[in-house]
C-alpha positions in Angstrom: -4.9 7.1 -2.6 -7.6 7.9 -0.2 -8.5 5.6 2.7 -12.1 5.6 1.6 -11.0 4.1 -1.7 -9.2 1.3 0.2 -12.4 0.5 2.2 -14.2 -0.2 -1.1 -11.6 -2.7 -2.4 -11.8 -6.4 -1.8 -9.2 -8.3 0.2 -7.7 -9.7 -3.0 -7.4 -6.2 -4.5 -5.8 -4.9 -1.3 -3.3 -7.8 -1.5 -2.4 -6.9 -5.1 -2.1 -3.3 -4.2 0.3 -4.0 -1.4 2.4 -6.3 -3.6 2.6 -3.7 -6.4 3.4 -0.8 -4.0 6.1 -2.8 -2.3 7.7 -3.5 -5.6 7.5 0.2 -6.5 9.0 1.1 -3.2 11.9 -1.3 -3.6 12.6 -0.1 -7.1 12.6 3.5 -5.9 14.9 2.8 -2.9 17.6 1.2 -5.0 17.8 3.9 -7.6 20.8 6.1 -8.1 21.2 8.4 -5.1 20.4 11.5 -7.3 17.4 9.9 -9.0 15.4 9.0 -5.8 12.2 10.9 -5.1 11.4 11.2 -1.4 7.8 11.9 -2.1 7.3 8.6 -4.0 8.9 6.6 -1.2 6.8 8.4 1.5 3.5 7.9 -0.4 4.3 4.2 -1.1 4.9 3.7 2.6 1.6 5.4 3.4 -0.4 3.3 0.9 1.1 0.1 2.2 0.4 1.0 5.9 -3.2 2.0 5.1 -3.9 -1.1 3.1 -2.4 -3.4 5.8 -4.5 -1.5 8.4 -7.7 -2.0 6.4 -6.9 -5.7 5.9 -6.2 -6.2 9.7 -9.4 -4.3 10.6 -11.4 -6.6 8.4 -9.8 -9.7 9.8 -10.7 -8.6 13.3 -14.3 -7.9 12.3 -14.5 -11.1 10.4 -15.4 -9.1 7.3 -14.1 -10.5 4.0 -15.9 -8.4 1.3 
């Protein structure tokens, strides 16, 4: 997911995205050792970090879209 796409989402949508991605990350982490995909874990962490950054930036600006 691109950061510009995250800027267009509402706060509620960002919260839903974070929740869904955290669930996906947890499921991937606790898979069998040979079934894990490092790229999925890496991308999930990236999306979570970007969404949290956008939410915090909006909170500091007072922007709630």
